[in-house]
C-alpha positions in Angstrom: 0.0 0.0 0.0 1.3 3.4 -0.9 1.8 6.3 1.5 -0.8 9.1 1.4 0.6 12.4 0.1 -1.1 15.4 1.7 -1.3 18.4 -0.7 -2.7 21.8 -0.9 -5.0 22.6 -3.8 -2.2 24.6 -5.3 0.2 21.7 -4.9 -2.2 19.3 -6.5 -2.6 21.6 -9.5 1.2 22.0 -9.9 1.7 18.3 -9.7 -1.0 17.6 -12.3 0.4 20.2 -14.6 3.9 18.8 -14.3 2.7 15.3 -14.9 0.8 16.4 -18.0 3.9 18.2 -19.3 6.0 15.0 -18.8 3.3 12.8 -20.6 3.1 15.1 -23.6 6.0 17.4 -24.4 8.8 15.5 -22.6 7.5 12.2 -23.9 7.5 13.5 -27.5 11.1 14.8 -27.0 12.2 11.4 -25.8 10.6 9.6 -28.7 12.1 12.1 -31.2 15.6 11.5 -29.6 15.2 7.7 -30.0 14.1 8.2 -33.6 17.0 10.4 -34.5 19.5 8.0 -32.8 17.9 5.0 -34.6 18.3 6.7 -38.0 22.1 6.8 -37.4 22.6 3.2 -38.1 23.7 0.0 -36.3 21.9 0.0 -32.9 24.3 -2.5 -31.3 27.1 0.1 -31.3 25.0 3.3 -31.1 25.7 5.0 -27.7 23.3 7.8 -28.6 20.5 5.3 -29.0 21.3 3.7 -25.7 21.4 7.1 -23.9 18.0 8.0 -25.5 16.4 4.8 -24.4 17.8 5.2 -20.9 16.4 8.8 -20.7 13.1 7.5 -21.9 13.2 4.8 -19.1 13.9 7.4 -16.5 11.1 9.6 -17.8 8.7 6.6 -17.6 9.8 6.0 -14.0 9.2 9.6 -13.0 5.8 9.6 -14.7 4.8 6.4 -12.8 6.0 7.8 -9.5 4.1 11.0 -10.0 1.0 9.1 -11.1 1.1 7.0 -8.0 1.6 10.1 -5.8 -1.5 11.7 -7.4 -3.5 8.5 -7.0 -2.7 8.6 -3.3 -3.1 12.4 -2.9 -5.3 13.9 -0.3 -6.1 17.6 -0.6 -6.6 19.2 2.8 -8.6 22.3 3.5 -6.1 24.5 5.2 -8.8 26.7 6.8 -10.0 23.7 8.9 -6.6 22.7 10.3 -6.0 22.8 14.1 -3.5 25.6 15.0 -3.1 24.5 18.6 -0.3 22.2 17.6 2.0 21.8 14.5 0.5 19.7 11.8 1.0 19.4 8.0 0.5 22.8 6.3 1.1 24.7 9.6 3.2 27.9 9.3 5.5 27.7 12.3 7.4 30.8 13.6 10.3 29.6 15.7 13.5 30.8 17.4 16.8 29.1 17.1 17.9 28.9 20.8 21.6 28.9 19.9 21.8 32.1 17.8 18.4 33.6 18.8 17.4 34.1 15.1 13.7 33.9 14.3 12.2 32.4 11.2 9.0 30.9 9.8 8.6 27.7 7.7 5.5 26.1 6.3 5.4 22.3 6.8 4.3 20.5 3.6 4.6 17.1 2.0 7.8 16.2 0.2 6.1 16.9 -3.1 5.6 20.5 -2.3 8.8 21.2 -0.3 10.7 24.2 -1.6 13.3 25.9 0.6 13.3 29.1 -1.5 9.5 29.4 -0.6 10.2 28.5 3.0 8.3 25.3 2.6 9.9 22.3 4.3 8.9 18.7 4.2 7.2 17.1 7.2 9.7 14.3 6.7 12.8 16.5 7.0 14.7 16.5 10.3 13.3 19.9 11.3 9.8 19.1 10.0 9.5 15.8 11.8 10.8 17.3 15.1 8.1 20.1 14.9 5.0 17.8 14.3 2.8 17.8 17.3 4.6 20.6 19.2 2.7 23.5 20.7 3.5 27.1 21.2 6.2 27.5 23.9 7.6 24.0 23.4 11.1 23.2 22.2 11.8 21.0 19.3 15.2 19.3 19.2 16.8 18.4 15.8 19.7 16.1 15.6 22.3 17.3 13.2 25.8 16.1 12.3 27.2 18.9 14.5 24.9 18.1 17.5 21.4 18.8 18.7 19.9 22.1 17.7 16.9 23.5 19.7 14.0 25.6 18.3 11.4 27.2 20.4 7.9 27.4 18.9 6.7 31.0 19.0 3.6 30.8 16.9 1.5 28.4 14.8 -0.8 29.7 12.1 -2.3 28.8 8.7 
């Protein structure tokens, strides 16, 4: 049984659009590359053909993974989430207890994680340490350089 992927409506739409792009445009590009390589002669010694077939196989794998993720997707209504504790799709304002810096991250599924947008995966070390915590509690994250502590300052949607 596959794992449920929790998505926002926006995340679902992005994933569907990317999958559609892979199934259409990228698939046609891969097929064209195979056709061009095949036209160059003997396939047994054609490295370009082998590379094109491998690229097509990787594309098929990505399409299958994304299709499975969409099949097991659950869109959550963010307006109905509990803000008394950290859950998926929570925005968490926290303070690093070592350097006293404050920052905010949104916890999302791996499919929507994007550090530039300050969206971290619930499966990441920080994300998993925050799940279930309440305002005022301290989350401890094990890093290669030791344990880092974050105080939860606010939870909001």
